[in-house]
DRENDO-1510 file (C-alpha; in Angstrom, 1 decimal, always signed):
<recs>
REC; n; res; u; v; w
REC; 1; MET; -18.7; +0.9; +2.6 .
REC; 2; THR; -20.3; -0.4; -0.5 .
REC; 3; ALA; -19.8; +0.2; -4.2 .
REC; 4; VAL; -22.5; +1.6; -6.4 .
REC; 5; ALA; -24.2; -1.4; -7.9 .
REC; 6; GLY; -25.5; -1.8; -11.5 .
REC; 7; ARG; -22.9; +0.5; -13.1 .
REC; 8; THR; -20.3; -0.5; -15.6 .
REC; 9; GLY; -16.9; +0.9; -14.6 .
REC; 10; SER; -14.0; +2.0; -16.8 .
REC; 11; ARG; -10.4; +1.4; -16.2 .
REC; 12; VAL; -8.1; +4.2; -15.2 .
REC; 13; ARG; -4.5; +4.4; -14.0 .
REC; 14; ALA; -4.2; +5.6; -10.4 .
REC; 15; ALA; -1.6; +5.7; -7.6 .
REC; 16; VAL; -2.8; +3.2; -4.9 .
REC; 17; PHE; -1.6; +2.8; -1.3 .
REC; 18; HIS; -2.3; -0.8; -0.2 .
REC; 19; GLY; -1.5; -0.3; +3.5 .
REC; 20; ALA; +1.3; +0.0; +6.0 .
REC; 21; GLY; +4.6; -1.4; +4.8 .
REC; 22; ARG; +3.6; -1.7; +1.2 .
REC; 23; PRO; +4.7; +0.6; -1.6 .
REC; 24; VAL; +2.6; +3.0; -3.5 .
REC; 25; GLN; +1.8; +1.5; -6.9 .
REC; 26; VAL; +0.4; +3.0; -10.1 .
REC; 27; ILE; -2.0; +0.4; -11.4 .
REC; 28; GLU; -5.3; +0.1; -13.2 .
REC; 29; VAL; -8.4; +0.5; -11.1 .
REC; 30; GLU; -12.1; +0.4; -12.0 .
REC; 31; LEU; -14.0; +3.7; -11.7 .
REC; 32; ALA; -17.8; +3.7; -11.8 .
REC; 33; PRO; -19.7; +6.5; -13.5 .
REC; 34; PRO; -20.8; +9.5; -11.4 .
REC; 35; GLY; -23.9; +8.9; -9.3 .
REC; 36; PRO; -26.6; +11.5; -8.5 .
REC; 37; GLY; -25.0; +14.8; -7.5 .
REC; 38; GLU; -21.6; +13.8; -8.7 .
REC; 39; VAL; -19.3; +14.6; -11.6 .
REC; 40; GLU; -16.4; +12.8; -13.4 .
REC; 41; VAL; -13.3; +14.8; -13.9 .
REC; 42; ALA; -10.3; +14.1; -16.2 .
REC; 43; ILE; -7.4; +15.0; -14.0 .
REC; 44; ALA; -4.9; +17.4; -15.6 .
REC; 45; ALA; -2.5; +17.6; -12.6 .
REC; 46; ALA; -2.4; +16.7; -8.9 .
REC; 47; GLY; -0.2; +18.4; -6.3 .
REC; 48; VAL; +1.8; +16.2; -3.9 .
REC; 49; CYS; +1.0; +17.3; -0.3 .
REC; 50; HIS; +2.0; +16.2; +3.2 .
REC; 51; SER; -1.5; +15.1; +3.8 .
REC; 52; ASP; -1.0; +12.4; +1.3 .
REC; 53; LEU; +2.4; +11.5; +2.9 .
REC; 54; HIS; +0.8; +11.3; +6.4 .
REC; 55; ILE; -1.3; +8.4; +5.1 .
REC; 56; VAL; +1.6; +6.6; +3.6 .
REC; 57; LEU; +3.7; +7.1; +6.8 .
REC; 58; GLY; +0.9; +5.8; +9.0 .
REC; 59; ASP; +0.5; +9.1; +10.8 .
REC; 60; TRP; -3.2; +9.2; +10.1 .
REC; 61; PRO; -5.3; +6.0; +10.0 .
REC; 62; HIS; -7.1; +5.3; +6.7 .
REC; 63; PRO; -8.6; +2.2; +5.2 .
REC; 64; ALA; -6.8; +0.7; +2.2 .
REC; 65; PRO; -6.5; +0.2; -0.6 .
REC; 66; VAL; -6.9; +3.9; -1.3 .
REC; 67; VAL; -6.3; +6.0; -4.3 .
REC; 68; LEU; -4.3; +9.0; -3.0 .
REC; 69; GLY; -4.4; +12.7; -3.9 .
REC; 70; HIS; -6.6; +15.5; -2.7 .
REC; 71; GLU; -5.2; +18.5; -4.6 .
REC; 72; GLY; -6.0; +18.6; -8.3 .
REC; 73; SER; -7.6; +20.2; -11.4 .
REC; 74; GLY; -9.1; +19.0; -14.6 .
REC; 75; ILE; -12.0; +19.0; -17.0 .
REC; 76; VAL; -15.5; +17.7; -16.3 .
REC; 77; THR; -16.2; +14.7; -18.6 .
REC; 78; ALA; -19.6; +13.5; -17.3 .
REC; 79; THR; -22.2; +14.5; -14.8 .
REC; 80; GLY; -24.6; +12.5; -12.7 .
REC; 81; ALA; -28.4; +13.0; -12.2 .
REC; 82; GLY; -29.3; +16.3; -10.6 .
REC; 83; VAL; -26.1; +18.2; -11.3 .
REC; 84; THR; -27.0; +21.7; -12.3 .
REC; 85; SER; -23.8; +23.8; -11.7 .
REC; 86; LEU; -21.4; +22.0; -14.0 .
REC; 87; SER; -21.3; +20.6; -17.5 .
REC; 88; PRO; -18.9; +18.5; -19.5 .
REC; 89; GLY; -16.0; +20.6; -20.7 .
REC; 90; ASP; -15.9; +22.9; -17.6 .
REC; 91; HIS; -12.5; +23.5; -16.2 .
REC; 92; VAL; -12.5; +22.8; -12.4 .
REC; 93; VAL; -10.3; +22.9; -9.4 .
REC; 94; LEU; -11.1; +20.1; -6.9 .
REC; 95; SER; -12.0; +20.9; -3.3 .
REC; 96; TRP; -11.5; +18.3; -0.6 .
REC; 97; VAL; -14.3; +19.8; +1.5 .
REC; 98; PRO; -17.4; +19.1; -0.7 .
REC; 99; ALA; -19.8; +21.2; +1.3 .
REC; 100; CYS; -23.4; +20.0; +1.6 .
REC; 101; GLY; -24.9; +23.6; +1.8 .
REC; 102; ARG; -27.5; +22.5; +4.4 .
REC; 103; CYS; -25.8; +21.8; +7.7 .
REC; 104; ARG; -25.5; +24.4; +10.5 .
REC; 105; TYR; -22.0; +25.3; +9.5 .
REC; 106; CYS; -22.8; +25.8; +5.8 .
REC; 107; ARG; -25.8; +27.9; +6.8 .
REC; 108; ARG; -23.5; +30.0; +9.0 .
REC; 109; GLY; -21.3; +30.7; +6.0 .
REC; 110; ARG; -18.5; +28.3; +7.1 .
REC; 111; PRO; -18.5; +25.6; +4.4 .
REC; 112; ALA; -14.9; +24.5; +5.2 .
REC; 113; GLN; -16.4; +23.1; +8.4 .
REC; 114; CYS; -19.3; +21.3; +6.7 .
REC; 115; GLN; -20.6; +18.7; +9.1 .
REC; 116; LEU; -21.5; +16.2; +6.4 .
REC; 117; ALA; -18.1; +16.4; +4.8 .
REC; 118; ALA; -16.4; +16.0; +8.2 .
REC; 119; GLU; -18.5; +12.9; +8.9 .
REC; 120; VAL; -17.6; +11.4; +5.5 .
REC; 121; VAL; -13.9; +12.1; +6.2 .
REC; 122; ALA; -14.2; +10.5; +9.6 .
REC; 123; ALA; -15.9; +7.4; +8.0 .
REC; 124; GLY; -12.9; +7.2; +5.7 .
REC; 125; GLY; -12.8; +6.5; +2.0 .
REC; 126; VAL; -16.3; +7.2; +0.7 .
REC; 127; LEU; -18.2; +9.9; -1.0 .
REC; 128; LEU; -21.1; +11.9; +0.4 .
REC; 129; ASP; -23.6; +9.1; +0.1 .
REC; 130; GLY; -21.4; +6.7; +2.1 .
REC; 131; THR; -20.3; +4.6; -0.9 .
REC; 132; SER; -17.3; +4.3; -3.2 .
REC; 133; ARG; -16.9; +4.5; -7.0 .
REC; 134; LEU; -13.7; +2.6; -6.9 .
REC; 135; ARG; -12.8; -1.1; -7.3 .
REC; 136; ILE; -9.2; -2.2; -6.9 .
REC; 137; GLY; -8.2; -5.7; -7.7 .
REC; 138; GLY; -11.8; -6.8; -7.9 .
REC; 139; GLU; -12.6; -5.5; -4.4 .
REC; 140; PRO; -14.0; -2.2; -3.1 .
REC; 141; GLY; -11.5; +0.6; -3.1 .
REC; 142; TYR; -11.3; +3.8; -1.1 .
REC; 143; HIS; -11.3; +7.5; -2.0 .
REC; 144; TYR; -9.0; +9.9; -0.2 .
REC; 145; LEU; -10.7; +13.0; +1.2 .
REC; 146; GLY; -13.5; +12.6; -1.4 .
REC; 147; VAL; -11.0; +13.4; -4.2 .
REC; 148; SER; -8.4; +10.8; -5.2 .
REC; 149; SER; -6.7; +13.0; -7.7 .
REC; 150; PHE; -3.6; +10.8; -8.2 .
REC; 151; ALA; -5.4; +9.2; -11.1 .
REC; 152; GLU; -6.3; +9.8; -14.8 .
REC; 153; ARG; -9.9; +10.4; -13.8 .
REC; 154; ALA; -11.9; +10.9; -10.6 .
REC; 155; VAL; -15.5; +11.0; -9.5 .
REC; 156; VAL; -16.3; +13.7; -6.9 .
REC; 157; PRO; -19.3; +15.4; -5.5 .
REC; 158; GLU; -20.6; +18.3; -7.5 .
REC; 159; SER; -19.6; +20.8; -4.7 .
REC; 160; GLY; -16.1; +19.3; -4.7 .
REC; 161; ALA; -15.4; +20.5; -8.3 .
REC; 162; VAL; -15.3; +24.3; -8.5 .
REC; 163; ARG; -15.5; +25.9; -12.0 .
REC; 164; VAL; -12.7; +28.3; -12.9 .
REC; 165; ARG; -11.8; +30.4; -15.9 .
REC; 166; GLU; -10.7; +28.4; -18.9 .
REC; 167; ASP; -7.7; +30.5; -19.8 .
REC; 168; ALA; -6.0; +29.6; -16.5 .
REC; 169; PRO; -3.3; +27.0; -16.8 .
REC; 170; LEU; -4.8; +23.8; -15.4 .
REC; 171; GLU; -1.5; +22.4; -14.1 .
REC; 172; LEU; -0.8; +25.4; -11.9 .
REC; 173; ALA; -4.5; +25.7; -10.9 .
REC; 174; ALA; -4.2; +22.4; -9.2 .
REC; 175; LEU; -2.2; +24.0; -6.4 .
REC; 176; VAL; -5.1; +26.3; -5.6 .
REC; 177; GLY; -7.2; +23.4; -4.4 .
REC; 178; CYS; -5.2; +22.9; -1.3 .
REC; 179; ALA; -1.8; +24.7; -0.7 .
REC; 180; VAL; -2.8; +28.1; -2.0 .
REC; 181; ALA; -6.3; +28.1; -0.6 .
REC; 182; THR; -5.0; +26.9; +2.8 .
REC; 183; GLY; -2.1; +29.3; +3.0 .
REC; 184; VAL; -3.7; +32.5; +1.6 .
REC; 185; GLY; -6.9; +31.6; +3.4 .
REC; 186; ALA; -5.1; +31.3; +6.7 .
REC; 187; VAL; -3.9; +34.8; +6.3 .
REC; 188; ARG; -7.1; +36.4; +5.0 .
REC; 189; ASN; -9.9; +34.4; +6.6 .
REC; 190; THR; -8.6; +32.7; +9.7 .
REC; 191; ALA; -6.2; +35.3; +11.0 .
REC; 192; GLY; -7.4; +38.5; +9.3 .
REC; 193; VAL; -3.9; +40.0; +8.8 .
REC; 194; TYR; -4.1; +43.7; +8.5 .
REC; 195; PRO; -1.9; +46.3; +6.7 .
REC; 196; GLY; +1.2; +47.0; +8.7 .
REC; 197; ALA; +1.1; +43.8; +10.7 .
REC; 198; THR; +4.3; +41.9; +11.5 .
REC; 199; VAL; +4.2; +38.2; +10.4 .
REC; 200; ALA; +6.3; +35.1; +10.6 .
REC; 201; VAL; +5.8; +31.9; +8.7 .
REC; 202; ILE; +7.4; +28.8; +10.1 .
REC; 203; GLY; +7.9; +26.3; +7.2 .
REC; 204; CYS; +8.2; +27.3; +3.6 .
REC; 205; GLY; +6.7; +24.4; +1.7 .
REC; 206; GLY; +3.7; +24.9; -0.6 .
REC; 207; VAL; +1.3; +26.0; +2.3 .
REC; 208; GLY; +4.0; +28.2; +4.0 .
REC; 209; LEU; +4.9; +30.0; +0.8 .
REC; 210; SER; +1.2; +30.6; +0.2 .
REC; 211; CYS; +1.1; +32.2; +3.7 .
REC; 212; VAL; +4.0; +34.4; +2.7 .
REC; 213; GLN; +2.2; +35.5; -0.5 .
REC; 214; GLY; -1.0; +36.1; +1.5 .
REC; 215; ALA; +0.8; +38.3; +4.0 .
REC; 216; ARG; +2.3; +40.3; +1.2 .
REC; 217; LEU; -1.1; +40.8; -0.4 .
REC; 218; ALA; -2.5; +41.8; +3.0 .
REC; 219; GLY; +0.1; +44.6; +3.3 .
REC; 220; ALA; +2.1; +43.2; +6.2 .
REC; 221; SER; +5.0; +45.4; +7.0 .
REC; 222; ARG; +7.3; +42.6; +7.9 .
REC; 223; ILE; +7.2; +39.0; +6.8 .
REC; 224; VAL; +9.8; +36.7; +8.3 .
REC; 225; ALA; +10.2; +33.3; +6.6 .
REC; 226; VAL; +11.6; +30.4; +8.7 .
REC; 227; ASP; +12.9; +27.1; +7.4 .
REC; 228; VAL; +15.8; +24.6; +7.7 .
REC; 229; VAL; +16.3; +24.5; +3.9 .
REC; 230; ALA; +18.2; +27.5; +2.5 .
REC; 231; GLY; +16.7; +27.0; -1.0 .
REC; 232; LYS; +13.2; +27.4; +0.3 .
REC; 233; LEU; +14.1; +30.7; +2.0 .
REC; 234; ILE; +15.4; +32.0; -1.3 .
REC; 235; VAL; +12.0; +31.3; -2.9 .
REC; 236; ALA; +10.3; +32.9; +0.1 .
REC; 237; ARG; +12.3; +36.1; -0.5 .
REC; 238; ARG; +11.2; +36.1; -4.1 .
REC; 239; LEU; +7.5; +35.7; -3.0 .
REC; 240; GLY; +7.5; +38.5; -0.5 .
REC; 241; ALA; +9.4; +37.7; +2.7 .
REC; 242; THR; +11.3; +40.7; +4.0 .
REC; 243; ASP; +13.5; +38.7; +6.4 .
REC; 244; ILE; +14.6; +35.1; +6.6 .
REC; 245; VAL; +15.7; +32.8; +9.4 .
REC; 246; HIS; +17.7; +29.7; +8.5 .
REC; 247; ALA; +16.6; +27.5; +11.4 .
REC; 248; ASP; +19.0; +24.6; +10.9 .
REC; 249; GLY; +20.4; +24.3; +14.4 .
REC; 250; ARG; +19.4; +27.9; +15.3 .
REC; 251; PRO; +17.0; +28.8; +18.2 .
REC; 252; VAL; +13.9; +30.0; +16.2 .
REC; 253; VAL; +12.2; +32.1; +18.9 .
REC; 254; ALA; +15.4; +33.9; +19.8 .
REC; 255; ALA; +16.0; +34.6; +16.1 .
REC; 256; LEU; +12.5; +36.0; +15.7 .
REC; 257; ARG; +12.8; +38.1; +18.8 .
REC; 258; ALA; +16.1; +39.5; +17.5 .
REC; 259; LEU; +14.3; +40.7; +14.4 .
REC; 260; VAL; +11.1; +41.9; +16.1 .
REC; 261; PRO; +11.9; +42.4; +19.8 .
REC; 262; GLU; +8.4; +43.3; +20.8 .
REC; 263; GLY; +7.1; +40.0; +19.4 .
REC; 264; LEU; +5.1; +39.4; +16.3 .
REC; 265; ASP; +1.4; +40.1; +15.5 .
REC; 266; PHE; +0.9; +36.8; +13.7 .
REC; 267; VAL; +2.9; +33.6; +13.5 .
REC; 268; PHE; +1.8; +30.9; +11.2 .
REC; 269; ASP; +3.0; +27.3; +11.9 .
REC; 270; ALA; +2.9; +25.8; +8.4 .
REC; 271; ILE; +4.6; +22.6; +9.5 .
REC; 272; GLY; +2.4; +21.2; +12.4 .
REC; 273; LYS; +5.0; +19.7; +14.6 .
REC; 274; VAL; +4.8; +20.1; +18.4 .
REC; 275; GLU; +8.0; +22.2; +18.5 .
REC; 276; THR; +6.9; +24.5; +15.7 .
REC; 277; THR; +3.5; +25.2; +17.3 .
REC; 278; GLU; +5.3; +26.0; +20.6 .
REC; 279; GLN; +7.7; +28.3; +18.7 .
REC; 280; ALA; +4.8; +30.1; +17.1 .
REC; 281; ILE; +3.2; +30.8; +20.4 .
REC; 282; ALA; +6.4; +31.8; +22.1 .
REC; 283; ALA; +7.3; +34.4; +19.4 .
REC; 284; LEU; +4.0; +36.4; +19.8 .
REC; 285; GLY; +3.8; +40.0; +20.9 .
REC; 286; LEU; +1.0; +41.6; +22.8 .
REC; 287; GLY; -2.4; +40.7; +21.3 .
REC; 288; GLY; -0.7; +38.4; +18.8 .
REC; 289; SER; -2.2; +35.3; +17.2 .
REC; 290; ALA; -0.5; +32.0; +16.5 .
REC; 291; VAL; -2.2; +30.2; +13.6 .
REC; 292; VAL; -1.8; +26.4; +13.4 .
REC; 293; VAL; -2.0; +25.6; +9.7 .
REC; 294; GLY; +0.2; +22.5; +9.3 .
REC; 295; LEU; -1.4; +19.3; +10.4 .
REC; 296; PRO; +0.5; +17.1; +12.9 .
REC; 297; PRO; +0.3; +13.3; +13.3 .
REC; 298; ALA; -2.8; +12.3; +15.4 .
REC; 299; GLY; -2.5; +12.5; +19.2 .
REC; 300; ARG; +0.3; +15.0; +19.5 .
REC; 301; GLN; +0.1; +17.7; +22.2 .
REC; 302; ALA; +1.8; +21.0; +22.5 .
REC; 303; ARG; +2.5; +23.0; +25.7 .
REC; 304; PHE; +2.1; +26.7; +26.4 .
REC; 305; ASP; +1.8; +29.0; +29.4 .
REC; 306; PRO; -1.9; +29.9; +29.7 .
REC; 307; LEU; -1.2; +32.7; +32.2 .
REC; 308; ALA; +1.2; +34.4; +29.7 .
REC; 309; LEU; -1.4; +33.9; +26.9 .
REC; 310; ALA; -4.1; +35.6; +29.0 .
REC; 311; GLU; -2.0; +38.5; +30.3 .
REC; 312; ALA; -0.8; +39.3; +26.8 .
REC; 313; ASP; -4.3; +38.9; +25.3 .
REC; 314; GLN; -2.9; +36.4; +22.7 .
REC; 315; ARG; -4.8; +33.8; +20.7 .
REC; 316; ILE; -4.1; +30.3; +19.3 .
REC; 317; LEU; -6.1; +29.8; +16.1 .
REC; 318; GLY; -6.7; +26.5; +14.4 .
REC; 319; CYS; -6.9; +26.7; +10.6 .
REC; 320; ASN; -8.7; +24.1; +8.5 .
REC; 321; TYR; -8.5; +24.6; +4.7 .
REC; 322; GLY; -7.8; +28.3; +5.2 .
REC; 323; SER; -11.4; +28.8; +6.5 .
REC; 324; ILE; -12.4; +29.3; +2.9 .
REC; 325; THR; -15.6; +29.3; +1.1 .
REC; 326; PRO; -14.5; +27.1; -1.9 .
REC; 327; GLN; -17.0; +28.4; -4.5 .
REC; 328; ARG; -16.1; +32.0; -3.7 .
REC; 329; ASP; -12.4; +31.8; -2.8 .
REC; 330; ILE; -11.0; +29.3; -5.4 .
REC; 331; PRO; -12.1; +31.3; -8.4 .
REC; 332; ARG; -10.8; +34.5; -6.8 .
REC; 333; LEU; -7.4; +32.9; -6.2 .
REC; 334; VAL; -7.2; +31.7; -9.8 .
REC; 335; ASP; -8.0; +35.2; -10.9 .
REC; 336; GLU; -5.1; +36.5; -8.7 .
REC; 337; VAL; -2.8; +33.9; -10.4 .
REC; 338; MET; -3.9; +35.3; -13.8 .
REC; 339; SER; -3.4; +38.9; -12.7 .
REC; 340; GLY; +0.1; +38.1; -11.5 .
REC; 341; ASP; -0.7; +38.8; -7.8 .
REC; 342; LEU; +0.1; +35.2; -6.9 .
REC; 343; ASP; +3.1; +33.4; -8.3 .
REC; 344; LEU; +2.6; +29.7; -8.3 .
REC; 345; GLU; +5.3; +28.7; -10.8 .
REC; 346; SER; +8.0; +29.6; -8.2 .
REC; 347; MET; +6.4; +27.1; -5.8 .
REC; 348; VAL; +6.8; +24.1; -8.1 .
REC; 349; SER; +9.9; +22.0; -7.7 .
REC; 350; ALA; +9.1; +19.5; -10.4 .
REC; 351; ARG; +6.5; +18.2; -12.8 .
REC; 352; ARG; +6.5; +14.4; -12.9 .
REC; 353; PRO; +4.4; +11.8; -14.7 .
REC; 354; LEU; +1.7; +10.0; -12.7 .
REC; 355; ALA; +3.9; +6.9; -12.8 .
REC; 356; GLU; +6.4; +8.6; -10.5 .
REC; 357; ALA; +3.9; +9.1; -7.6 .
REC; 358; ALA; +5.9; +6.9; -5.2 .
REC; 359; GLU; +9.1; +8.8; -6.0 .
REC; 360; ALA; +7.4; +12.1; -5.6 .
REC; 361; LEU; +6.2; +11.1; -2.1 .
REC; 362; ALA; +9.7; +9.9; -1.2 .
REC; 363; ASP; +11.2; +13.2; -2.3 .
REC; 364; LEU; +8.5; +15.1; -0.2 .
REC; 365; SER; +9.4; +13.1; +2.8 .
REC; 366; SER; +13.1; +14.2; +2.5 .
REC; 367; GLY; +12.0; +17.8; +3.1 .
REC; 368; ARG; +14.1; +19.2; +0.3 .
REC; 369; VAL; +11.4; +19.9; -2.3 .
REC; 370; LEU; +8.6; +22.4; -2.6 .
REC; 371; ARG; +5.3; +21.5; -4.4 .
REC; 372; GLN; +5.6; +18.7; -7.0 .
REC; 373; LEU; +2.9; +18.2; -9.7 .
REC; 374; LEU; +1.9; +14.9; -11.0 .
REC; 375; ILE; +0.9; +15.3; -14.6 .
REC; 376; CYS; -2.0; +12.9; -15.0 .
REC; 377; ALA; -2.8; +13.7; -18.6 .
REC; 378; GLY; -6.5; +13.2; -18.2 .
REC; 379; GLY; -7.3; +16.9; -18.6 .
REC; 380; SER; -4.9; +17.6; -21.5 .
</recs>
């Protein structure tokens, strides 16, 4: 990884993870101006997601020091050479899959699987040209998923900033960039839930609650929300769940079978643990689909009975970023927020200043909170 040479950087406050065993700190870092095909965004708010927590806990390897955050919104403040779709002043939601538009997956209409973006993620901590715009403590720093939204400003690829309507509240719009796009997209795009279908959602954090709302909008006849935290189930009811299963010490599959004896048409694992994936598969009915939405630590393996899967004509579907087309789906989701079809305010546990990034991650690790927003003030 190399930094862009010959550019004078500016100082911004950002939440930095320095590596295993070291605390997340909000410090000043140097941010270079946007290069060709890039934009600078003043961050209004950033959502605190388990994908950020996985890095801090060491579940996923990532180079450090890294500016965390991959869910966010803000206002474009500068553009690099060749940028044509965005201008300073545009309101944007950030996408952590900045599709290239040229690879075989983009050409097939599957930008969430962009090959170049996947290679950049695998390389770790750089933008699409293989370099970084960050310097931390005088040394090169790393981006997280091409976003690094836990900061006052960020430089991202042009395709990683999606313009949205300016009357939408930027703070709430931040959630559309990951939780809402992933959860609603899992229902619409990955699974194709149809009117009258029976659905269960295991895990009612930001992504799971978005799955619940997506199932409601799809016209599912039954939506069973499952969680170990009673307060999350109350919110799930408010957002469209018809039934709830308090899974604290209770056999989940038996509880789901008691509600829907023939098995469910769709079960969404919005947690990504081995046991929840296995529960999702075991709770299916004939022709049902288990959709793995939550992301587990690297290297974990789940078990299932392949004969039973084949005989029941069932499917196990992986879901990356809700199988969305960011430039199409993110503005649509923001429109649905503004029309009242999607309720994001109920998904927010707290709004916190950027300075409390470490505390927000600790609260997320406890499992007691929903989505927390870091108010970064850059887009205000």
